[in-house]
DOSE-403667 format. One line per 4 residues: number of its first residue (from 1); their letters; for each residue x, y, z of C-alpha. Coordinates in nm, 4 decimals, decimal comma. Example, Ala and Ser with C-alpha at 12.3 -4.5 7.8 and 13.67 -1.06 7.14 Angstrom:
% DOSE-403667
1	as	1,2300/-0,4500/0,7800 ~ 1,3670/-0,1060/0,7140
This chain:
% DOSE-403667
1	xxxx	0,0146/-1,3225/0,4019 ~ -0,3475/-1,3818/0,5040 ~ -0,5675/-1,1187/0,6640 ~ -0,9071/-1,1722/0,8265
5	xxxx	-1,1579/-0,8911/0,8732 ~ -1,4480/-0,9067/1,1169 ~ -1,7219/-0,6677/1,0015 ~ -2,0525/-0,5888/1,1687
9	xxxx	-2,2455/-0,5737/0,8416 ~ -2,2241/-0,7065/0,4866 ~ -2,1690/-0,3829/0,2938 ~ -1,8879/-0,2880/0,5294
13	xxxx	-1,7256/-0,6262/0,4778 ~ -1,7436/-0,5806/0,1022 ~ -1,6034/-0,2277/0,1170 ~ -1,2935/-0,3370/0,3090
17	xxxx	-1,2485/-0,6471/0,0935 ~ -1,2474/-0,4360/-0,2210 ~ -0,9779/-0,2056/-0,0793 ~ -0,7618/-0,5096/-0,0071
21	xxxx	-0,8262/-0,6480/-0,3555 ~ -0,7027/-0,3199/-0,5024 ~ -0,3637/-0,3703/-0,3377 ~ -0,3342/-0,7268/-0,4625
25	xxxx	-0,5082/-0,9507/-0,2105 ~ -0,7490/-1,2166/-0,3345 ~ -1,0567/-1,1205/-0,1345 ~ -1,3856/-1,2844/-0,0448
29	xxxx	-1,6772/-1,1953/0,1824 ~ -1,8491/-1,4546/0,3985 ~ -2,2118/-1,3753/0,4830 ~ -2,3465/-1,4140/0,8333
33	xxxx	-2,3977/-1,7765/0,9288 ~ -2,1646/-1,9218/0,6657 ~ -1,8385/-2,0922/0,7555 ~ -1,4942/-1,9574/0,6713
37	xxxx	-1,3494/-2,1838/0,3979 ~ -1,0557/-2,4027/0,4927 ~ -0,8867/-2,3727/0,1522 ~ -0,6007/-2,1391/0,0609
41	xxxx	-0,7829/-1,9937/-0,2377 ~ -0,8086/-1,6494/-0,0755 ~ -0,5582/-1,4248/0,1023 ~ -0,8207/-1,1897/0,2451
45	xxxx	-1,1507/-1,2972/0,3991 ~ -1,4078/-1,0530/0,5356 ~ -1,6754/-1,2023/0,7602 ~ -2,0109/-1,0346/0,8218
49	xxxx	-2,1178/-1,0951/1,1828 ~ -2,4435/-0,9002/1,1310 ~ -2,3909/-0,7582/1,4789 ~ -2,4472/-0,3850/1,4439
53	xxxx	-2,7965/-0,3862/1,5910 ~ -2,7905/-0,6909/1,8190 ~ -2,7401/-0,7039/2,1949 ~ -2,3801/-0,6339/2,3014
57	xxxx	-2,3413/-0,9806/2,4535 ~ -2,4478/-1,1435/2,1274 ~ -2,2103/-0,9194/1,9341 ~ -1,9186/-1,0300/2,1536
61	xxxx	-1,9998/-1,3967/2,1014 ~ -2,0176/-1,3554/1,7243 ~ -1,6872/-1,1695/1,7097 ~ -1,5058/-1,4296/1,9195
65	xxxx	-1,6501/-1,7190/1,7201 ~ -1,5460/-1,5504/1,3945 ~ -1,1987/-1,4866/1,5336 ~ -1,1563/-1,8598/1,6015
69	xxxx	-1,2650/-1,9470/1,2482 ~ -1,0263/-1,6968/1,0916 ~ -0,7374/-1,8276/1,3015 ~ -0,8145/-2,1824/1,1908
73	xxxx	-0,8127/-2,0562/0,8320 ~ -0,4612/-1,9271/0,8969 ~ -0,5050/-1,5496/0,9254 ~ -0,1769/-1,3776/1,0075
77	xxxx	-0,3550/-1,0512/1,0883 ~ -0,7047/-0,9846/1,2233 ~ -0,8778/-0,6507/1,1716 ~ -1,2055/-0,5110/1,3042
81	xxxx	-1,4169/-0,3255/1,0513 ~ -1,6414/-0,0589/1,2051 ~ -1,9089/0,1643/1,0587 ~ -1,7759/0,4875/0,9072
85	xxxx	-2,0279/0,6802/1,1214 ~ -1,9385/0,4892/1,4440 ~ -2,2734/0,3141/1,4852 ~ -2,3033/-0,0273/1,6420
89	xxxx	-2,1442/-0,2276/1,9231 ~ -1,7991/-0,0813/1,8711 ~ -1,6741/-0,0952/2,2306 ~ -1,8119/-0,4442/2,2970
93	xxxx	-1,6669/-0,5863/1,9756 ~ -1,3234/-0,4330/2,0388 ~ -1,3239/-0,5835/2,3882 ~ -1,4136/-0,9231/2,2416
97	xxxx	-1,1112/-0,9072/2,0101 ~ -0,8805/-0,7894/2,2880 ~ -0,9847/-1,0927/2,4916 ~ -0,9311/-1,3259/2,1964
101	xxxx	-0,5925/-1,1857/2,0924 ~ -0,4258/-1,1968/2,4358 ~ -0,2976/-0,9623/2,7042 ~ -0,0319/-0,8010/2,4837
105	xxxx	-0,2780/-0,6942/2,2137 ~ -0,3680/-0,3325/2,1428 ~ -0,6593/-0,1998/1,9363 ~ -0,5696/0,0962/1,7127
109	xxxx	-0,8839/0,2872/1,6211 ~ -0,8778/0,5226/1,3232 ~ -1,2373/0,6130/1,2415 ~ -1,1349/0,8180/0,9373
113	xxxx	-1,2284/0,7401/0,5770 ~ -1,0953/1,0454/0,3905 ~ -1,2164/0,9315/0,0473 ~ -1,5718/0,9360/0,1837
117	xxxx	-1,5394/1,2662/0,3663 ~ -1,4963/1,1095/0,7121 ~ -1,2071/1,2476/0,9182 ~ -1,1177/1,2648/1,2859
121	xxxx	-0,9659/1,5661/1,4583 ~ -0,9418/1,6204/1,8317 ~ -1,0995/1,2772/1,8670 ~ -1,4176/1,3968/1,6957
125	xxxx	-1,5545/1,2287/1,3838 ~ -1,6551/1,4797/1,1177 ~ -1,8596/1,3922/0,8093 ~ -1,7931/1,6469/0,5344
129	xxxx	-1,6817/1,8839/0,8104 ~ -1,9912/1,8297/1,0278 ~ -1,9827/1,6426/1,3632 ~ -2,1441/1,3050/1,3021
133	xxxx	-2,4056/1,3649/1,5740 ~ -2,5344/1,6606/1,3689 ~ -2,5815/1,4587/1,0485 ~ -2,8788/1,2556/0,9283
137	xxxx	-2,7178/0,9341/1,0513 ~ -2,7733/1,0566/1,4071 ~ -3,1439/0,9875/1,3483 ~ -3,0903/0,6173/1,2725
141	xxxx	-3,3965/0,4578/1,4393 ~ -3,2044/0,1415/1,5249 ~ -2,8825/0,3030/1,6445 ~ -2,9005/0,6829/1,6844
145	xxxx	-2,5761/0,8718/1,7358 ~ -2,5638/1,1219/2,0220 ~ -2,1874/1,1739/2,0424 ~ -1,9121/1,2602/1,7943
149	xxxx	-1,6172/1,2099/2,0316 ~ -1,4874/0,8653/1,9313 ~ -1,3237/0,7738/2,2667 ~ -1,6530/0,8489/2,4444
153	xxxx	-1,8527/0,6339/2,2032 ~ -1,6196/0,3391/2,2628 ~ -1,6134/0,3976/2,6395 ~ -1,9922/0,3481/2,6620
157	xxxx	-1,9374/-0,0253/2,6074 ~ -1,5685/-0,1001/2,6662 ~ -1,4113/-0,2158/2,9918 ~ -1,0671/-0,0850/2,8936
161	xxxx	-0,8898/0,2462/2,9308 ~ -0,8892/0,4445/2,6095 ~ -0,5997/0,6571/2,4897 ~ -0,5981/0,9252/2,2232
165	xxxx	-0,3265/1,0531/1,9881 ~ -0,4183/1,3911/1,8465 ~ -0,3717/1,5379/1,5029 ~ -0,0822/1,7516/1,6252
169	xxxx	0,1264/1,4394/1,6857 ~ 0,0093/1,2708/1,3660 ~ 0,1092/1,5702/1,1536 ~ 0,4675/1,5376/1,2782
173	xxxx	0,5062/1,2046/1,1005 ~ 0,6008/0,8459/1,1734 ~ 0,8669/0,9123/1,4369 ~ 0,6294/1,1135/1,6545
177	xxxx	0,3404/0,8720/1,6001 ~ 0,5614/0,5805/1,7068 ~ 0,6752/0,7642/2,0187 ~ 0,3168/0,8540/2,1072
181	xxxx	0,2037/0,4953/2,0573 ~ 0,4746/0,3706/2,2932 ~ 0,3758/0,6311/2,5499 ~ 0,0095/0,5250/2,5373
185	xxxx	0,0948/0,1536/2,5511 ~ 0,3315/0,2024/2,8452 ~ 0,0528/0,3900/3,0234 ~ -0,1616/0,0761/3,0008
189	xxxx	-0,3975/0,1878/2,7241 ~ -0,5240/-0,1096/2,5251 ~ -0,7510/0,0940/2,2979 ~ -0,5880/0,3908/2,1274
193	xxxx	-0,7874/0,6310/1,9096 ~ -0,5766/0,8205/1,6553 ~ -0,6776/1,1274/1,4536 ~ -0,6281/1,1399/1,0767
197	xxxx	-0,7578/1,3619/0,7971 ~ -0,5657/1,2242/0,4945 ~ -0,4725/0,8858/0,3514 ~ -0,1070/0,9826/0,3872
201	xxxx	-0,1521/1,0212/0,7629 ~ -0,3263/0,6835/0,7793 ~ -0,0323/0,5299/0,5915 ~ 0,2085/0,6778/0,8468
205	xxxx	-0,0001/0,5370/1,1327 ~ 0,0129/0,1927/0,9687 ~ 0,3913/0,2089/0,9362 ~ 0,4244/0,3063/1,3015
209	xxxx	0,1991/0,0170/1,4017 ~ 0,4221/-0,2263/1,2135 ~ 0,7197/-0,1146/1,4214 ~ 0,5539/-0,2267/1,7475
213	xxxx	0,6740/-0,5860/1,7102 ~ 0,6651/-0,6665/2,0826 ~ 0,2876/-0,6154/2,0875 ~ -0,0032/-0,7468/1,8811
217	xxxx	-0,1626/-0,4385/1,7268 ~ -0,4780/-0,4743/1,5206 ~ -0,6600/-0,2075/1,3190 ~ -1,0129/-0,0983/1,4026
221	xxxx	-1,1459/0,1199/1,1229 ~ -1,3835/0,1537/0,8236 ~ -1,1183/0,0113/0,5866 ~ -0,8337/0,2516/0,4969
225	xxxx	-0,6139/0,1690/0,7982 ~ -0,6631/-0,2048/0,7470 ~ -0,5555/-0,1805/0,3817 ~ -0,2552/0,0389/0,4683
229	xxxx	-0,1458/-0,1931/0,7511 ~ -0,1752/-0,4962/0,5212 ~ 0,0425/-0,3214/0,2606 ~ 0,3115/-0,2388/0,5144
233	xxxx	0,3222/-0,5903/0,6575 ~ 0,3368/-0,7402/0,3093 ~ 0,6342/-0,5224/0,2216 ~ 0,8152/-0,6194/0,5415
237	xxxx	0,7577/-0,9908/0,4811 ~ 0,9009/-0,9652/0,1315 ~ 1,2136/-0,7631/0,2115 ~ 1,4375/-1,0311/0,0585
241	xxxx	1,2687/-1,0042/-0,2796 ~ 1,3932/-0,7766/-0,5547 ~ 1,2036/-0,5335/-0,7763 ~ 1,3310/-0,3041/-1,0514
245	xxxx	1,1617/0,0277/-1,1272 ~ 1,2565/0,1818/-1,4635 ~ 1,1491/0,5406/-1,5245 ~ 1,2254/0,7472/-1,8330
249	xxxx	0,9659/1,0212/-1,7974 ~ 1,1135/1,3598/-1,7022 ~ 0,7928/1,5353/-1,5903 ~ 0,7619/1,7112/-1,2552
253	xxxx	0,4827/1,4675/-1,1626 ~ 0,7170/1,1734/-1,2161 ~ 0,9781/1,3493/-1,0035 ~ 0,7301/1,3728/-0,7140
257	xxxx	0,6350/1,0085/-0,7571 ~ 0,9999/0,9000/-0,7474 ~ 1,0782/1,1080/-0,4385 ~ 0,7792/0,9547/-0,2593
261	xxxx	0,8903/0,6048/-0,3612 ~ 1,2461/0,6678/-0,2405 ~ 1,1190/0,7963/0,0935 ~ 0,8932/0,4939/0,1444
265	xxxx	1,1489/0,2315/0,0395 ~ 1,4791/0,3965/0,1411 ~ 1,6051/0,3270/-0,2099 ~ 1,9099/0,4900/-0,3675
269	xxxx	1,8491/0,5212/-0,7445 ~ 2,0826/0,4539/-1,0319 ~ 2,0833/0,7828/-1,2209 ~ 2,1581/0,7190/-1,5870
273	xxxx	2,3022/1,0239/-1,7613 ~ 2,0745/1,1012/-2,0573 ~ 2,3382/1,3290/-2,2115 ~ 2,5681/1,0269/-2,2437
277	xxxx	2,2921/0,8178/-2,4030 ~ 2,1832/1,0843/-2,6556 ~ 2,4634/0,9909/-2,8941 ~ 2,5635/0,7466/-3,1634
281	xxxx	2,9178/0,7307/-3,0292 ~ 3,0703/0,4768/-2,7887 ~ 2,9822/0,7085/-2,4963 ~ 2,6484/0,5241/-2,5013
285	xxxx	2,8157/0,1897/-2,4284 ~ 3,0370/0,3391/-2,1574 ~ 2,7404/0,4910/-1,9745 ~ 2,5315/0,1737/-2,0044
289	xxxx	2,8145/-0,0314/-1,8507 ~ 2,8748/0,2219/-1,5730 ~ 2,5060/0,2318/-1,4778 ~ 2,4745/-0,1459/-1,5014
293	xxxx	2,7707/-0,2003/-1,2684 ~ 2,6267/0,0502/-1,0193 ~ 2,2885/-0,1185/-1,0357 ~ 2,4386/-0,4627/-0,9738
297	xxxx	2,6086/-0,3321/-0,6588 ~ 2,2990/-0,1574/-0,5252 ~ 2,0689/-0,4493/-0,5954 ~ 2,2610/-0,6580/-0,3425
301	xxxx	2,1593/-0,4207/-0,0646 ~ 1,8192/-0,2886/-0,1750 ~ 1,4819/-0,4494/-0,2204 ~ 1,3839/-0,1888/-0,4791
305	xxxx	1,6248/-0,0691/-0,7463 ~ 1,5236/0,2474/-0,9301 ~ 1,6814/0,3031/-1,2724 ~ 1,6040/0,6471/-1,4120
309	xxxx	1,7314/0,9364/-1,6206 ~ 1,5458/1,1810/-1,3944 ~ 1,8044/1,2973/-1,1397 ~ 1,7919/1,6078/-0,9183
313	xxxx	2,0495/1,7700/-1,1486 ~ 1,8895/1,6662/-1,4784 ~ 1,8704/1,9291/-1,7500 ~ 1,6539/1,9264/-2,0603
317	xxxx	1,8698/1,8264/-2,3564 ~ 1,8622/2,0065/-2,6887 ~ 1,8296/1,7047/-2,9139 ~ 1,8154/1,9398/-3,2124
321	xxxx	2,1684/2,0683/-3,1447 ~ 2,3088/1,7242/-3,0683 ~ 2,1510/1,5816/-3,3846 ~ 2,3165/1,8505/-3,5942
325	xxxx	2,6558/1,7864/-3,4334 ~ 2,6355/1,4113/-3,4927 ~ 2,4639/1,4266/-3,8306 ~ 2,1626/1,2250/-3,7217
329	xxxx	1,7983/1,2800/-3,6266 ~ 1,6292/1,3855/-3,3046 ~ 1,4061/1,0771/-3,3239 ~ 1,7049/0,8432/-3,3307
333	xxxx	1,8661/1,0197/-3,0348 ~ 1,5442/0,9983/-2,8334 ~ 1,5317/0,6257/-2,9026 ~ 1,8961/0,5915/-2,7992
337	xxxx	1,8047/0,7352/-2,4582 ~ 1,5120/0,4990/-2,4000 ~ 1,6951/0,1983/-2,5408 ~ 1,9942/0,2789/-2,3178
341	xxxx	1,7716/0,2894/-2,0112 ~ 1,6163/-0,0413/-2,1150 ~ 1,9593/-0,1905/-2,1821 ~ 2,0728/-0,1046/-1,8283
345	xxxx	1,7649/-0,2705/-1,6787 ~ 1,8001/-0,5741/-1,9041 ~ 2,1718/-0,6149/-1,8274 ~ 2,1118/-0,5971/-1,4524
349	xxxx	1,8401/-0,8627/-1,4677 ~ 2,0516/-1,0828/-1,6953 ~ 2,3723/-1,0629/-1,4955 ~ 2,2646/-1,0481/-1,1305
353	xxxx	2,2586/-1,3721/-0,9359 ~ 1,9230/-1,2933/-0,7734 ~ 1,5687/-1,3660/-0,8843 ~ 1,3805/-1,0528/-0,9905
357	xxxx	1,0295/-1,0742/-0,8481 ~ 0,8737/-0,7924/-1,0475 ~ 0,9361/-0,4911/-1,2670 ~ 0,7720/-0,1534/-1,3086
361	xxxx	0,8119/0,0836/-1,6002 ~ 0,6819/0,4356/-1,6486 ~ 0,6400/0,5821/-1,9937 ~ 0,5309/0,4095/-2,3129
365	xxxx	0,8651/0,4511/-2,4892 ~ 1,0592/0,2908/-2,2037 ~ 0,8131/0,0031/-2,1767 ~ 0,8356/-0,0557/-2,5524
369	xxxx	1,2170/-0,0507/-2,5362 ~ 1,2155/-0,3058/-2,2526 ~ 0,9783/-0,5205/-2,4543 ~ 1,2051/-0,5086/-2,7589
373	xxxx	1,5399/-0,5642/-2,5891 ~ 1,4105/-0,8600/-2,3862 ~ 1,2677/-1,0292/-2,6938 ~ 0,9278/-1,0660/-2,5281
377	xxxx	0,6450/-1,2040/-2,7391 ~ 0,3702/-1,0351/-2,5391 ~ 0,2588/-0,9073/-2,2012 ~ -0,0205/-1,1120/-2,0497
381	xxxx	-0,2526/-0,8497/-1,8997 ~ -0,4443/-0,9473/-1,5878 ~ -0,5694/-0,6483/-1,3898 ~ -0,5787/-0,2708/-1,3621
385	xxxx	-0,3799/-0,1430/-1,0629 ~ -0,4787/0,2230/-1,0812 ~ -0,6303/0,4068/-1,3808 ~ -0,4011/0,3674/-1,6862
389	xxxx	-0,1723/0,1272/-1,5001 ~ -0,1815/-0,2441/-1,5832 ~ -0,0497/-0,5568/-1,4121 ~ 0,0578/-0,8650/-1,6055
393	xxxx	0,3536/-1,0882/-1,6926 ~ 0,6090/-1,0942/-1,9731 ~ 0,5589/-1,3820/-2,2138 ~ 0,8680/-1,5145/-2,3902
397	xxxx	1,2154/-1,3671/-2,4154 ~ 1,4601/-1,3145/-2,1314 ~ 1,1911/-1,1662/-1,9027 ~ 0,9558/-1,4616/-1,9494
401	xxxx	0,7222/-1,4985/-1,6514 ~ 0,8412/-1,1865/-1,4665 ~ 0,5473/-0,9835/-1,3282 ~ 0,5254/-0,6260/-1,4560
405	xxxx	0,3246/-0,3125/-1,3927 ~ 0,3266/-0,0464/-1,6633 ~ 0,2109/0,3141/-1,6163 ~ 0,1875/0,6227/-1,8320
409	xxxx	0,4350/0,8977/-1,7472 ~ 0,1676/1,1638/-1,6903 ~ -0,0631/0,9410/-1,4849 ~ -0,1520/0,9426/-1,1160
413	xxxx	-0,0618/1,1257/-0,7975 ~ 0,2587/1,1307/-0,5965 ~ 0,1841/0,7904/-0,4369 ~ 0,1152/0,6153/-0,7691
417	xxxx	0,4468/0,4377/-0,8343 ~ 0,4608/0,3264/-0,4710 ~ 0,1053/0,1883/-0,4981 ~ 0,2086/-0,0072/-0,8079
421	xxxx	0,5098/-0,1496/-0,6223 ~ 0,2955/-0,2559/-0,3270 ~ 0,0606/-0,4251/-0,5710 ~ 0,3510/-0,6207/-0,7206
425	xxxx	0,4674/-0,7244/-0,3742 ~ 0,1220/-0,8372/-0,2660 ~ 0,0620/-1,0369/-0,5836 ~ 0,4000/-1,2036/-0,5342
429	xxxx	0,3040/-1,2981/-0,1764 ~ -0,0308/-1,4308/-0,3019 ~ 0,1545/-1,6674/-0,5337 ~ 0,3256/-1,8277/-0,2336
433	x	0,0008/-1,9245/-0,0591
């Protein structure tokens, strides 16, 4: 998938391009006056129109010319990057894109950038909790800000009716956001401003936007909504691909990460019983076969297959007691658990009749077990996905060439595994261009 971003200044273009690069797009910024390349080397191109301080008519012309170039390049999605303090020709540039994209297009404006302390509530843009008109940016000699109400700022230049979806609706989640979007669209609003104070809320807005398939919705924002929308569309385009997530960590953090992943992907995990793997008896083989058979069935219906020992009913095993009963060591039993989990994953990949487009593993022991059982020679490391999470490809063995993301078990936030999956999906899409 290709995405084109029209930005009114160079630093803004770079900021959005970097966010897209972090989720797997190959990004480039084109400075004002340069031509959009015709090659397929990039999957994300941000164009600086240098239009923040020019006359509104000039800004419109630059936006529409850039739109044409990005379409010729092959952009599947166009986004409008705006200043995080709502300076510039926002209304005029949105109108220019609405004209270019056709009568069924809708501009979704989310002025929030939570990571930089910019949030919108009640339609008002707050910077670190202060209305933007009360901050130093309001004194910009070229473009002073006298209003904090985003719909009013846009209305100063736009010819279209502007709708607003408040934080109360956004907090209720995707279903309510989708219903509110439909209500605004049916009321004839072609510019819809939506409140958001967290990245999670922005992600929900993006998912709701993707459901409006009968309309052309494009993001207008400082970057977070554009990146979230690109992730959602990438996932939808790649629904026929298959990914396997193998998790052996039993921490509460990992549990939160798995629940978030299941919610986002509607995946039903294969829960491997650790108590049946912590043994030197043939119970190990029976459990591996049972879990493998279940995984093979589920993989036919799911894009993402989760294989884990961390189930809602999991209990901490006393490896000391089991070791005494079986006359072995705790270390050997621990390795039997991780090797069993790896064996299930390996058997599924080996025996399914579908191409596996990527794998994810959490926990060093599980990753090492997967490495050993597959006979891999190495993992070619390419990029960091999030801190302490690496993207690369298996070299040699039965997993040769399969993309992989590895992550420490105690690393990240609740969205971390999902972010790693999205990265895998985006990199896979990039390889098709």
